[in-house]
KOLLUMMAR-125912 format. One record per atom (N, C-alpha, C, O, CB): residue in one letter; x, y, z. Coordinates in steps of 0.001 Angstrom, whole numbers, plus 500000, padded with zeros to 6 digits. Glycine has a CB too. Layout:
REM KOLLUMMAR-125912
AXYZ;...
//
This chain:
REM KOLLUMMAR-125912
X500839498816500000;X500000500000500000;X500881501243500000;X501783501377500826;X499047500001501216;X500611502142499070;X501352503393498958;X500499504505499545;X499392504763499072;X501734503700497477;X501014505160500572;X500257506193501285;X500789507564500878;X501950507894501123;X500354505997502835;X499935508342500262;X500299509695499822;X499931510679500923;X498755510945501171;X499585510071498478;X500965511216501582;X500732512137502688;X500771513594502307;X500908514456503175;X501720511899503742;X500655513888501026;X500647515281500572;X499231515833500542;X498291515080500288;X501286515399499184;X499052517129500793;X497723517721500629;X497301517793499172;X496125518007498875;X497692519106501233;X498251517616498262;X497952517595496828;X497859516138496373;X498819515378496494;X499046518373496006;X496707515764495855;X496475514358495525;X497426513852494443;X497854512699494480;X495040514161495075;X497753514705493490;X498595514254492377;X499709515258492096;X499862515752490978;X497746514039491111;X500486515547493149;X501612516468493026;X502935515734492989;X503044514656492405;X501609517460494167;X503938516322493616;X505299515783493569;X505421514445494300;X506050513516493794;X506272516782494169;X504827514348495478;X504898513096496235;X504224511971495475;X504740510855495420;X504252513258497613;X503078512261494891;X502359511275494082;X503205510810492901;X503224509623492573;X501033511860493579;X503901511741492269;X504725511400491114;X505825510420491495;X506114509482490752;X505334512658490505;X506435510641492655;X507449509706493150;X506837508342493447;X507400507312493076;X508124510265494410;X505689508332494113;X505031507069494443;X504566506326493198;X504554505096493175;X503850507319495362;X504185507065492165;X503764506426490919;X504920505683490268;X504725504616489685;X503197507464489951;X506120506237490364;X507298505541489826;X507508504217490565;X507866503205489964;X508570506435489943;X507281504245491870;X507353503019492662;X506256502050492232;X506519500868492015;X507232503335494169;X505030502549492109;X503890501700491779;X504064501019490425;X503801499825490283;X502609502519491786;X504502501778489446;X504680501211488103;X505703500086488111;X505513499067487446;X505111502299487114;X506775500261488852;X507814499231488920;X507335498020489702;X507642496886489333;X509084499792489555;X506584498244490782;X506016497119491525;X505123496268490627;X505169495039490677;X505218497626492737;X504317496926489813;X503429496189488915;X504228495332487942;X503858494191487665;X502522497155488144;X505325495881487423;X506195495108486530;X506745493873487240;X506917492818486629;X507354495983486017;X507017494016488533;X507563492921489338;X506477491969489837;X506766491037490587;X508332493483490521;X505241492199489427;X504154491304489796;X503534491572491149;X502886490699491725;X504635489926489769;X503730492783491664;X503169493156492968;X502116494237492763;X502402495280492176;X504286493650493945;X500916493995493238;X499847494983493118;X500102496147494063;X500469495952495222;X498476494343493412;X499904497349493561;X500135498553494363;X498835499335494488;X498285499804493491;X501245499437493734;X498354499472495701;X497154500254495971;X497553501593496589;X498452501662497427;X496186499478496907;X496866502658496161;X497130503989496691;X496133504334497792;X494962503957497743;X497072505035495570;X496639505067498792;X495761505653499801;X496191507098499999;X497313507365500427;X495811504851501153;X495305508021499689;X495580509448499895;X494951509872501203;X493765509626501421;X495040510313498715;X495716510505502079;X495183510887503388;X494204512052503286;X493489512350504243;X496321511253504329;X494170512710502130;X493231513807501915;X493802515151502313;X494950515254502744;X491966513557502677;X492988516172502164;X493441517523502533;X492508518194503534;X492514519417503672;X493558518393501290;X491707517394504231;X490902517933505320;X491758517961506596;X492698517179506733;X489598517083505532;X491426518866507525;X492222518939508756;X492246517611509498;X491216516955509652;X491677520026509670;X493435517219509958;X493609515990510723;X494135516342512108;X495206516934512243;X494572515008509995;X493389515982513117;X493839516237514488;X495034515366514818;X495162514251514312;X492704515985515495;X495895515871515657;X496945515034516214;X496363514109517268;X495208514255517668;X498068515892516810;X497168513157517713;X496729512243518761;X496567513012520073;X497441513795520446;X497735511071518929;X495457512791520771;X495229513457522060;X495467512506523234;X495168512838524381;X493801514015522123;X496004511327522939;X496364510348523978;X495199510025524908;X495395509844526109;X497534510866524798;X493993509951524360;X492820509619525175;X492707508118525429;X492018507687526353;X491550510122524496;X493395507324524598;X493426505864524689;X492058505219524498;X491831504087524927;X493986505453526020;X491151505946523852;X489860505344523521;X490024504174522557;X489157503304522470;X488928506392522916;X491136504159521838;X491374503094520867;X491518501732521537;X491348500702520886;X492618503399520051;X491829501717522825;X491929500443523536;X490588499722523506;X490535498514523274;X492391500662524994;X489496500463523740;X488163499876523763;X487488499896522392;X486848498924521990;X487301500606524762;X487640501012521683;X486965501161520394;X487610500347519286;X486966500039518283;X486941502605519995;X488877499996519463;X489656499284518446;X489856500121517187;X490116499596516104;X488972497975518087;X489730501415517353;X489994502366516282;X490179503726516931;X489979503872518137;X488835502386515217;X490562504730516135;X490765506066516684;X489429506724517008;X488429506504516324;X491560506935515703;X489430507529518055;X488203508214518471;X487745509221517417;X486555509520517323;X488418508924519814;X488685509748516620;X488332510656515526;X488093509828514263;X489011509184513755;X489457511728515289;X486893509847513773;X486538508986512640;X486803509708511328;X485927510385510791;X485059508553512723;X488003509558510825;X488388510217509584;X489241509261508761;X489073508046508866;X489153511540509867;X490151509783507945;X490928508930507046;X491848507966507790;X492265506957507221;X491746509787506112;X492168508255509038;X492996507335509821;X492290505998509979;X492892504946509760;X493321507934511204;X491019506031510357;X490268504783510515;X490021504101509176;X490009502873509094;X488939505051511209;X489824504890508137;X489678504303506798;X490941503524506427;X490874502423505880;X489392505408505739;X492074504114506733;X493349503462506438;X493533502200507273;X493943501165506747;X494507504427506686;X493235502274508564;X493421501116509435;X492556499934509010;X492952498780509174;X493107501490510872;X491382500220508465;X490532499138507979;X491160498404506803;X490877497228506574;X489176499681507578;X492012499098506062;X492670498493504903;X494041497919505243;X494509496980504600;X492808499516503797;X494673498489506250;X496076498156506543;X496275496691506896;X497310496110506570;X496584499014507676;X495301496091507555;X495474494705507999;X495659493757506830;X496263492696506990;X494282494265508830;X495151494116505651;X495235493242504483;X496408493572503570;X496640492876502582;X493958493321503698;X497147494625503893;X498308495000503068;X499518494166503468;X499673493801504633;X498627496516503211;X500373493868502496;X501577493079502761;X502784493950503071;X503748493481503677;X501885492191501577;X502743495201502667;X503841496126502912;X503367497547502703;X502277497774502178;X505037495817502000;X504193498515503119;X503781499917503080;X504913500813502598;X506084500588502905;X503308500371504458;X504534501831501837;X505444502924501519;X504690504218501806;X503660504498501194;X505946502857500017;X505216505002502745;X504602506266503122;X505364507408502469;X506586507500502589;X504573506433504659;X504630508280501773;X505247509417501112;X504835510727501760;X503684510900502161;X504886509429499643;X505794511655501858;X505504512956502461;X506270514057501758;X507414513855501352;X505844512949503949;X505651515221501610;X506415516398501209;X507216516912502404;X506946516546503547;X505476517508500655;X508181517744502133;X508961518377503198;X508361519739503510;X508224520581502622;X510460518515502795;X507999519956504783;X507506521245505260;X508418521708506387;X508480521061507432;X506015521151505739;X509108522789506196;X510012523323507216;X510996522247507710;X511155522031508911;X509201523883508400;X511646521584506747;X512680520581507024;X512163519412507859;X512925518801508608;X513847521229507736;X510873519097507736;X510286517972508453;X509104517448507649;X508693518055506660;X509845518386509892;X508570516328508079;X507381515794507421;X506215516762507588;X506150517498508572;X507018514405507991;X505308516759506639;X504138517623506707;X503315517355507957;X503302516240508476;X503280517441505474;X502629518383508433;X501827518241509645;X500739517191509522;X500469516463510478;X501209519553510000;X500106517101508349;X499006516156508174;X499487514714508255;X498885513899508955;X498313516396506843;X500572514388507540;X501049513009507566;X501617512664508936;X501556511507509352;X502108512785506479;X502168513645509641;X502665513389510997;X501514513044511933;X501593512069512680;X503436514609511533;X500449513835511898;X499275513537512725;X498668512195512322;X498265511400513171;X498220514661512600;X498612511960511026;X498042510711510498;X498808509500511012;X498204508543511496;X498051510722508961;X500126509534510911;X500917508380511320;X500967508241512838;X500961507122513350;X502327508487510762;X501016509357513568;X500936509289515031;X499705508511515462;X499787507596516281;X500910510702515643;X498576508882514906;X497313508267515319;X497158506854514783;X496679505970515494;X496146509113514859;X497553506633513549;X497391505307512952;X498228504264513687;X497733503188514022;X497776505340511470;X499487504583513934;X500362503615514586;X499991503438516061;X500065502329516591;X501824504054514459;X499593504525516721;X499219504443518136;X497921503663518307;X497826502785519165;X499074505852518739;X496923503984517489;X495644503290517602;X495791501815517264;X495183500964517913;X494604503936516692;X496591501512516256;X496804500114515890;X497464499348517028;X497098498208517316;X497659500016514625;X498436499978517669;X499143499333518772;X498223499079519955;X498141497956520453;X500323500182519209;X497528500124520408;X496697499982521595;X495468499116521351;X494942498503522279;X496271501339522083;X495016499068520112;X493863498226519777;X494260496769519587;X493398495894519511;X493184498740518517;X495556496508519511;X496024495137519333;X495780494589517950;X495669493376517769;X495374494253520325;X495695495475516965;X495408495029515593;X496595494312514942;X496414493351514195;X495007496223514737;X497793494780515229;X499021494239514645;X499002494308513113;X499387493355512436;X499222492791515098;X498558495430512588;X498491495608511135;X499867495778510505;X500023495583509299;X497632496807510800;X500873496141511311;X502183496471510758;X503275495458511113;X504383495541510583;X502595497830511236;X502989494532511975;X504001493619512506;X504698492822511400;X504055492083510655;X503364492662513504;X506023492983511302;X506894492293510353;X506499492484508896;X506824491660508041;X506911490839510663;X505802493570508623;X505518493930507232;X506551494958506776;X506809495922507496;X504061494492507076;X507144494774505602;X508184495700505145;X507631497090504894;X506484497259504480;X508839495175503880;X508473498084505155;X508035499471505006;X509171500321504460;X510345499964504558;X507541500037506351;X508793501450503885;X509769502423503398;X509119503792503390;X507896503920503343;X510290502047501979;X509959504809503435;X509500506198503358;X510021506817502076;X511131506521501634;X509968507020504596;X509209507679501485;X509586508450500291;X509301509911500584;X508216510249501057;X508806507965499005;X510262510780500309;X510064512197500596;X510310513042499348;X511077512679498456;X510991512647501733;X509635514168499326;X509703515068498178;X509946516486498666;X509295516947499604;X508405514994497334;X510888517182498026;X511185518555498424;X511639519359497218;X512146518818496235;X512260518586499525;X511443520655497321;X511995521525496290;X513510521532496364;X514197521508495343;X511449522949496429;X514032521565497616;X515484521709497744;X516060520940498928;X516855520021498729;X515841523165497875;X515677521294500162;X516355520725501335;X515352520199502353;X514142520363502195;X517261521773501991;X515879519558503413;X515041519012504478;X514667517561504268;X513926516986505066;X513798519822504606;X515177516959503193;X514758515597502852;X515275514556503840;X514521513679504260;X515231515248501458;X516548514639504217;X517087513595505085;X516477513641506482;X516279512598507106;X518597513723505179;X516179514833506976;X515522514942508289;X514127514328508239;X513711513636509168;X515435516423508738;X513418514583507158;X512076514012506990;X512143512504506847;X511331511781507424;X511379514621505771;X513111512031506076;X513310510600505870;X513566509894507204;X512983508846507480;X514481510354504899;X514436510471508021;X514717509893509340;X513472509875510215;X513211508901510921;X515832510675510038;X512707510962510164;X511502511066510987;X510511509952510663;X509980509315511573;X510839512428510787;X510261509716509396;X509270508717509002;X509732507301509313;X508923506445509672;X508962508842507523;X511028507052509176;X511532505699509435;X511359505276510887;X511322504082511182;X512993505612509059;X511252506231511788;X511116505889513205;X509790505185513507;X509712504392514445;X511235507146514055;X508763505464512730;X507495504748512927;X507671503261512649;X507061502423513313;X506392505332512017;X508499502938511674;X508686501541511280;X509540500783512290;X509247499640512640;X509325501462509898;X510599501439512749;X511538500718513604;X511015500494515013;X511539499643515732;X512836501461513669;X509995501238515425;X509372500979516729;X508264499942516610;X507726499479517615;X508811502278517325;X507925499578515371;X506786498686515129;X507206497329514582;X506371496591514059;X505820499334514168;X508488496989514696;X509004495702514211;X508743495508512717;X508366494423512272;X508372494553514998;X508949496571511962;X508764496508510516;X510135496528509832;X510903497465510053;X507876497689510016;X510462495538509019;X511711495592508256;X511704496803507319;X510739497018506586;X511916494282507447;X512766497580507345;X512860498783506518;X513577498440505212;X514722497988505220;X513605499927507276;X512901498657504117;X513466498377502796;X514156499636502280;X513595500731502333;X512361497899501798;X515367499467501785;X516146500603501326;X516321500590499817;X515925499642499138;X517495500618502004;X516918501652499309;X517246501761497894;X518742502022497777;X519487501829498737;X516415502892497197;X519178502461496605;X520595502737496398;X520999504089496974;X522179504346497213;X520925502686494917;X520018504941497191;X520238506264497775;X519077506505498715;X518153505694498771;X520348507400496674;X519104507595499452;X517956507896500296;X516751508190499408;X516875508787498339;X518256509096501242;X515584507757499877;X514383507769499032;X513798509176498919;X512890509545499664;X513324506805499593;X514327509945497986;X513879511328497844;X513849511743496379;X514606511241495548;X514788512268498640;X512951512674496093;X512925513321494787;X512897514823495016;X512503515296496082;X511695512853493934;X513319515563494006;X513370517018494114;X512577517678492982;X512547517195491850;X514829517503494095;X511940518793493329;X511207519561492337;X510077520328492978;X509533519919494004;X510671518656491249;X509730521436492370;X508626522253492867;X507293521850492250;X506232522205492763;X508896523717492589;X507351521103491140;X506151520615490468;X506371519171490056;X507502518683490054;X505798521494489236;X505297518495489710;X505428517108489268;X506279517004488005;X506982516013487804;X504050516500489019;X506213518030487155;X507048518031485952;X508526518145486311;X509378517554485648;X506643519181485020;X508829518908487365;X510202518987487848;X510686517614488309;X511803517198487999;X510313520008488994;X509830516923489050;X510194515611489589;X510522514642488457;X511438513828488577;X509053515046490460;X509785514731487375;X510021513838486241;X511382514076485595;X511868513237484836;X508925514012485205;X511997515224485897;X513334515517485385;X514437515088486350;X515617515115486002;X513459516995485095;X514052514696487556;X515015514230488544;X515302512749488262;X514738511866488909;X514479514442490012;X516163512495487314;X516388511130486852;X516985510243487940;X516644509065488040;X517297511136485641;X517878510808488754;X518441510008489843;X517379509676490884;X517328508553491384;X519608510749490503;X516533510646491210;X515468510407492168;X514506509334491691;X514099508471492469;X514718511685492439;X514140509382490414;X513219508386489862;X513863507000489834;X513194505995490073;X512778508791488447;X515157506952489541;X515851505666489588;X515841505109491007;X515655503909491211;X517299505811489081;X516040505981491977;X515986505551493378;X514630504941493706;X514555503958494444;X516272506734494316;X513559505513493166;X512217504974493387;X512072503588492757;X511472502695493357;X511157505929492814;X512609503406491569;X512495502110490891;X513278501026491630;X512804499899491772;X512992502219489443;X514466501368492095;X515264500396492848;X514576500042494157;X514566498881494568;X516677500946493121;X514005501038494807;X513232500787496029;X512102499803495749;X511882498871496522;X512663502106496596;X511393500006494656;X510268499128494311;X510737497699494064;X510098496746494509;X509537499658493071;X511843497552493361;X512355496198493087;X512810495523494375;X512586494327494561;X513524496251492079;X513444496280495261;X513869495706496538;X512672495321497395;X512688494289498066;X514758496689497296;X511636496150497374;X510413495841498112;X509767494571497552;X509344493701498313;X509420497029498047;X509691494467496234;X509094493288495609;X509880492030495961;X509294490987496251;X509029493461494085;X511211492130495936;X512056490980496275;X511825490546497721;X511712489354498006;X513544491319496055;X511756491521498631;X511547491191500037;X510191490516500234;X510091489529500963;X511646492457500908;X509154491035499594;X507820490451499731;X507789489011499224;X507151488146499824;X506792491294498974;X508483488765498117;X508522487409497567;X509304486476498478;X508929485316498650;X509140487416496164;X510388486975499063;X511162486165500005;X510348485833501251;X510393484707501746;X512447486893500400;X509615486802501748;X508778486568502928;X507701485530502617;X507441484633503418;X508129487889503406;X507082485661501453;X506052484706501054;X506635483299500935;X506024482327501380;X505413485131499723;X507824483197500331;X508464481894500181;X508805481297501542;X508640480096501756;X509729482015499324;X509276482131502456;X509618481656503784;X508406481137504541;X508473480110505216;X510276482756504568;X507298481858504420;X506077481423505104;X505559480113504518;X505076479248505248;X504993482507505009;X505660479971503191;X505227478717502558;X506107477554502969;X505654476412503038;X505234478855501039;X507390477857503246;X508324476815503669;X508204476493505150;X508870475585505647;X509740477234503356;X507357477232505857;X507131476948507267;X508067477649508219;X508169477263509384;X507229475514507492;X508768478691507739;X509638479445508637;X508755480231509614;X507945481046509174;X510591480406507834;X508890480010510915;X508003480667511879;X508408482115512126;X509556482496511892;X507998479902513198;X507464482914512597;X507775484260513043;X508664484179514289;X508666483160514980;X506471485063513335;X509414485236514579;X510261485226515781;X509435485067517057;X508266485448517117;X511084486516515857;X510074484497518066;X509427484392519372;X509177485791519912;X510044486661519831;X510291483563520366;X507996486000520458;X507626487309520977;X507762487356522493;X507588486350523181;X506201487660520566;X508076488539522996;X508161488759524430;X507162489830524841;X506796490695524044;X509592489160524842;X506729489762526088;X505877490813526633;X506686492110526729;X507887492086526998;X505308490405528031;X506012493235526504;X506692494526526578;X507202494809527990;X506530494522528980;X505752495645526129;X508387495368528055;X508950495837529322;X509111497352529209;X509734497850528272;X510332495127529650;X508549498072530165;X508651499529530179;X509491499961531382;X509160499661532529;X507237500188530225;X510563500658531101;X511425501161532163;X511281502671532256;X511574503384531296;X512899500766531914;X510838503159533391;X510721504596533612;X512001505107534264;X512528504485535187;X509482504926534492;X512491506233533785;X513761506752534276;X513583507665535490;X514551507963536190;X514471507502533169;X512358508104535738;X512076508891536931;X511219508023537845;X510113507633537471;X511357510254536579;X511717507722539030;X511027506775539899;X510588507449541205;X509989506800542063;X511936505569540199;
//
């Protein structure tokens, strides 16, 4: 599942994700798009209603996404760069989606491969890339990489199409994602079990 975190449905971030999607299709992997939309998205208010409701208390695109996420085999989240960081909407979206999924016990992301794609006119890409990857590494998601950091540059989608290195990075990412998905499928068919799980341990530093 390719998640477009831009307020523009078919702008620069979409153009980068489309390069990924087209290559995934060539590799025999179906790519579904999910656009978070451009309506205001509240940040997480830590009410923990998701423990009982099994979804976020705010019924918007976050819950729409969570209903689909359980059936996805892998994820690529795309974001534009706003002030050298991920956009506010995708940040609120991922905060709530990952938190609600965790507290609800859905396990929609467990051991599913993930990657981040970022788009910027000029700078702030690596900071945004690092920010998005943290959602994956706290959720036991294997992070799929490319030959370079997953970024494209341009102020318009036409600009992005001229970023030949960026587009190549997207294609390599897609091929690596497809390879990982096929390896995981082969392993499961061969009976390779998931890792042994442990109960969470929380250590507070102020006692």
